[in-house]
C-alpha positions in Angstrom: -0.2 -0.1 0.1 1.5 3.5 -1.1 1.6 6.5 1.0 -0.3 9.5 -0.3 -0.2 13.0 1.3 -2.9 15.8 0.6 -3.0 19.5 0.8 -5.8 21.7 1.4 -6.6 25.6 2.2 -8.0 26.7 5.6 -11.2 26.4 4.1 -11.3 23.2 2.9 -9.3 22.2 5.9 -12.1 23.0 8.3 -10.7 25.9 9.8 -12.9 28.9 8.1 -13.0 31.3 5.5 -11.9 34.9 5.0 -11.2 35.8 8.2 -8.7 32.8 8.8 -6.8 33.3 5.7 -3.7 34.0 7.6 -3.6 30.3 9.3 -0.4 29.1 9.7 0.6 25.6 8.4 -0.5 22.6 10.4 -0.2 18.6 9.6 -3.0 16.0 10.9 -3.0 12.7 10.6 -5.3 10.8 8.1 -7.6 12.7 5.5 -9.5 15.8 6.0 -12.0 17.4 4.2 -11.6 16.3 0.1 -9.5 13.5 1.3 -12.4 11.8 2.7 -14.0 11.2 -1.0 -10.9 10.9 -2.0 -9.9 8.1 0.7 -13.1 6.0 -1.3 -11.9 6.0 -4.6 -8.0 5.5 -4.5 -6.6 2.1 -4.8 -3.7 1.1 -3.7 -2.6 4.4 -1.7 -3.9 5.8 1.5 -3.8 9.7 2.7 -1.8 9.0 5.7 -1.3 13.0 6.5 -2.8 16.6 5.5 -1.4 19.9 5.3 -3.3 22.7 6.1 -2.2 26.2 5.4 -4.2 29.7 5.2 -4.3 30.8 1.4 -2.8 34.6 2.4 0.0 32.6 4.6 1.2 30.3 2.0 1.2 33.7 -0.6 2.7 35.9 1.7 4.8 34.0 3.6 5.9 31.2 0.9 9.4 30.6 2.2 8.8 30.3 6.3 5.3 27.9 4.9 7.5 25.3 3.3 10.1 25.6 5.7 7.8 24.4 8.1 5.9 21.8 6.0 9.2 20.4 5.5 9.9 20.3 9.2 6.1 18.7 9.0 7.7 15.7 6.8 10.7 14.7 8.0 11.0 11.1 8.7 7.8 10.6 7.2 7.2 8.0 4.3 5.2 8.9 1.1 5.0 8.1 -2.8 1.9 10.4 -4.2 1.0 14.0 -3.2 -2.5 15.4 -4.0 -3.5 19.0 -3.7 -7.1 20.7 -4.0 -8.8 20.6 -6.3 -8.6 24.6 -6.6 -11.2 25.1 -8.5 -10.9 28.8 -10.1 -9.9 30.4 -6.5 -6.4 32.0 -7.6 -4.4 31.9 -4.5 -5.6 28.1 -3.7 -4.3 27.1 -7.2 -1.4 28.7 -7.0 -0.6 27.6 -3.7 -1.7 24.3 -4.6 1.0 24.4 -7.7 3.6 25.5 -5.8 3.2 22.7 -3.3 3.1 20.3 -6.4 6.3 21.8 -7.4 7.9 22.0 -3.9 6.8 18.0 -3.3 9.0 16.9 -7.1 11.8 19.3 -6.7 12.3 18.5 -2.7 11.3 14.9 -2.7 11.0 13.7 -6.3 7.5 13.0 -5.5 4.8 13.3 -8.3 1.5 15.9 -7.3 -1.6 15.7 -9.0 -4.1 18.9 -8.4 -7.2 20.3 -10.2 -7.6 23.4 -11.5 -10.2 25.3 -13.5 -8.9 26.7 -16.8 -9.2 30.5 -16.2 -7.1 29.9 -12.6 -3.7 31.7 -12.8 -2.0 28.5 -11.0 -2.6 26.8 -14.6 -0.2 29.5 -16.4 2.1 29.7 -13.6 2.5 26.2 -12.9 1.1 24.2 -16.2 5.1 23.4 -17.6 6.4 21.5 -14.3 6.9 17.8 -14.2 4.0 17.5 -12.3 0.0 17.0 -13.4 -2.7 19.9 -13.1 -6.1 18.3 -14.4 -9.1 20.2 -16.0 -11.3 20.9 -13.2 -14.3 22.8 -12.6 -15.3 26.6 -11.6 -16.5 25.7 -8.0 -17.1 23.7 -5.4 -20.5 22.5 -6.9 -18.8 19.9 -9.0 -16.1 18.9 -6.1 -17.3 14.9 -6.6 -16.7 15.4 -10.1 -13.3 16.8 -9.8 -12.1 14.3 -7.1 -12.9 11.8 -9.4 -11.3 12.7 -11.7 -8.1 13.3 -9.4 -8.6 9.7 -7.7 -8.8 8.1 -11.4 -6.0 9.7 -12.4 -4.0 8.9 -9.1 -4.8 5.3 -9.5 -2.6 5.1 -12.7 0.3 6.5 -11.3 -0.1 4.5 -8.3 -0.5 1.3 -10.5 2.2 2.3 -13.1 0.1 2.3 -16.2 1.2 4.3 -18.9 -0.2 7.8 -18.8 -0.9 9.3 -22.2 -1.0 12.7 -23.9 -2.9 15.8 -22.3 -6.3 15.6 -24.0 -6.5 11.9 -23.7 -6.3 12.1 -19.9 -7.3 15.5 -19.0 -5.0 17.5 -17.8 -3.4 20.6 -19.4 -0.7 20.5 -21.8 3.2 20.4 -20.4 4.6 21.6 -23.0 6.0 18.0 -23.4 5.0 15.9 -27.0 4.1 12.5 -26.9 4.6 10.1 -29.8 2.0 7.5 -30.9 1.0 5.1 -33.2 -2.2 5.2 -35.2 -3.9 3.5 -38.5 -3.8 6.3 -40.9 -0.5 7.8 -42.4 0.0 11.5 -41.8 -1.3 12.5 -45.4 -4.9 10.5 -45.4 -5.4 12.4 -41.7 -4.2 15.7 -43.6 -7.0 15.1 -46.1 -9.7 13.7 -43.9 -9.3 17.1 -41.8 -9.3 19.0 -45.0 -12.4 17.3 -46.2 -14.1 17.8 -42.7 -13.2 21.7 -42.7 -14.6 22.2 -46.6 -17.7 20.3 -45.7 -18.1 22.3 -42.5 -17.8 19.1 -40.4 -15.9 19.3 -36.9 -11.9 18.2 -37.1 -9.5 18.8 -34.3 -5.7 19.7 -35.4 -2.9 17.3 -34.3 -0.7 20.2 -34.0 -2.0 22.4 -31.5 -0.1 25.5 -30.6 -0.6 27.6 -27.4 -2.0 31.2 -28.7 -0.3 33.9 -26.0 -1.4 37.5 -25.8 1.7 39.2 -26.9 1.6 42.8 -24.7 4.0 45.2 -25.9 5.4 47.4 -23.1 4.3 51.3 -23.1 7.0 54.3 -23.2 7.8 55.4 -20.2 6.6 58.6 -18.8 7.5 61.6 -17.0 6.2 61.1 -13.5 6.5 64.5 -12.8 4.4 65.6 -15.6 2.5 63.2 -15.6 -1.5 62.5 -15.0 -2.2 59.7 -13.1 -5.5 57.5 -12.8 -6.4 54.7 -10.3 -7.5 51.6 -10.8 -8.9 48.7 -8.1 -9.9 45.1 -8.9 -10.4 45.0 -5.3 -14.2 46.1 -5.0 -14.1 49.6 -3.8 -17.1 51.0 -3.9 -19.1 54.4 -2.1 -21.0 53.0 1.3 -23.7 50.9 0.2 -22.6 49.9 -3.2 -24.9 52.0 -4.9 -24.2 51.4 -8.6 -24.3 47.5 -7.7 -20.9 46.0 -8.6 -20.6 42.4 -8.4 -18.6 40.8 -5.5 -17.4 38.6 -8.0 -17.5 37.0 -11.7 -17.9 40.9 -12.4 -18.5 41.8 -16.3 -18.1 45.6 -15.4 -16.1 48.9 -14.1 -17.4 51.7 -12.4 -15.6 55.6 -12.8 -16.5 57.1 -9.2 -15.5 60.9 -8.8 -13.0 62.3 -6.2 -12.3 66.1 -7.5 -11.8 67.8 -4.3 -10.9 65.3 -2.4 -7.6 65.0 -0.6 -8.3 61.5 1.0 -11.0 58.7 1.5 -13.0 59.2 4.9 -13.7 55.8 6.8 -17.3 55.4 6.3 -17.6 56.9 3.0 -16.5 53.7 1.4 -16.5 49.9 1.7 -14.6 47.1 -0.1 -17.2 44.5 -1.4 -15.0 42.0 -3.2 -15.8 38.4 -2.3 -13.2 36.8 -2.2 -11.1 38.4 0.4 -11.6 39.8 4.3 -12.9 43.1 3.7 -12.6 44.3 7.6 -9.0 46.4 7.2 -10.3 48.3 3.9 -13.9 49.1 5.8 -11.8 50.4 8.7 -9.8 52.6 6.2 -10.4 52.8 2.5 -6.5 54.6 1.9 -5.3 50.7 2.6 -6.9 49.9 -0.9 -6.4 53.5 -2.5 -4.3 56.1 -0.8 -5.9 58.9 -2.3 -4.3 61.4 0.8 -0.4 59.6 -0.3 -0.9 60.6 -4.0 -2.4 63.7 -3.1 0.8 64.7 -1.4 2.9 63.2 -4.0 1.0 65.8 -6.1 1.4 68.9 -3.8 5.4 68.2 -3.7 5.5 67.8 -7.2 7.0 64.4 -7.3 3.6 63.6 -9.7 2.1 65.3 -12.0 -1.9 65.2 -11.9 -3.8 62.8 -10.2 -7.0 62.0 -11.8 -10.5 63.2 -10.8 -12.0 59.9 -11.1 -11.2 56.1 -9.4 -11.9 53.1 -11.1 -13.3 50.0 -9.7 -14.0 46.3 -10.6 -14.2 43.1 -8.7 -11.2 40.8 -9.5 -12.9 37.9 -7.8 -13.7 34.7 -10.0 -13.7 37.2 -13.2 -13.5 35.2 -16.2 -10.3 36.1 -18.7 -12.7 37.0 -21.4 -14.8 39.7 -19.1 -11.0 41.1 -17.7 -9.8 41.7 -20.9 -13.2 43.9 -22.1 -12.9 45.4 -18.5 -9.4 46.2 -19.2 -9.9 47.5 -22.8 -12.9 49.3 -21.9 -10.8 51.2 -19.0 -8.0 51.9 -21.3 -10.2 53.5 -23.7 -11.3 55.7 -21.2 -7.7 56.6 -19.8 -7.3 57.7 -23.9 -10.0 59.7 -23.6 -9.4 62.0 -20.6 -5.5 61.9 -21.6 -4.1 59.6 -18.4 -0.7 59.1 -19.0 -0.3 56.1 -16.2 -2.6 54.1 -14.0 -1.9 52.9 -10.7 -3.4 49.0 -10.4 -4.2 48.0 -6.9 -5.7 44.3 -5.7 -7.0 42.8 -2.2 
C-alpha cells in the first residue's frame, strides 16, 4: 500500500473562511475535507497526512510556510502528493501549484492537482513535471473533480502508462508524445481538409498555444504625468449604490473624487467576495492611498491625480470579461488624457 499526502487550504481544511486566510500551516493525520472522498476512490494508496495552510499565509510567507512543512514531513514516507482541487480560486490554485512543485523538487514525489482553466495557477505551473487536471469552476462539482483526481492518481499508483494531455484530461505541459495510429499523416490531413470544406468538426494534431503579446508602454515623465487609479479590490461608495458585483464581474465603474484629498472611513467599503474586507472598510486608504497620491502631487513628485478612480472586482472574473473590462478602462484613459495607471488588488 503506497502512502499519499494531501494539501488543502484553510476553508477545505475546516478551519474557516476569509477571516482565517492567515492561518499558519499544520499537519494532521489521515484525510481531511476532500481527502475523505479521495480516500474511498483511491486504490492501492492511503492518505496518511493532510497539510492545511491559509491561502494568504502561504502566498505572503511562502519560504517560511515551506520550511515549516518540510519540518512536518521529516521522517515521513510518502509516494504521491495530492493538492486541492482548487477550482477557479486564484490564491488556492497558485498555492497548490507551488506545493506540487516543492514536493517534486524536494522529494521527487509526483503531484496531482486540479484547477479550472482560468485559475492563474494553470499558466504559472502548467509546464512543470507534475499534473494539473482540468477542473470545474466551483465546489458545486467537487465530486466530479475528486473522481477525476482519484482516477488519474490510481493510474500513477498502478504504474500505468500516462497518455497525452487531451486523452487524460490534464493541461498540456509542453511535452509532445509520440503515438502510433492506423492512418498515415497524409490520409489524416486529407480527412481534416474534407471535414473543414464540408463544415464538419475536426481537430488539429499540432496545437499551437496562443498567448497575448503585450507591448510595454513607453516610459513617462512621472513629474508631468496624469495618473489614473484602478482597483480590482471591489472598492465602492458605502452601500454599493451602483451594484458592483462581489464576484464574476462583467463591468467597471468610475467614481468621482474631484475635490477630495483622502477617503474618509465609513465613506467607502470593499464588496470583494474573495477577501477579508475589515481593514479596508476601517480605512479605505489601505486599498486606495488617495491621501498619499495627493501629497505627492502637492510636492511635485507626480504631475496630476485624475479626478476619478476606476473600480471592478477581480474575484472569479473570467479572462474574457477581464480583458474586455481592461480594454474599456484603457479607452477611458485615452479619452481623458491619462498617462499612467496605478493598479491595486486586495
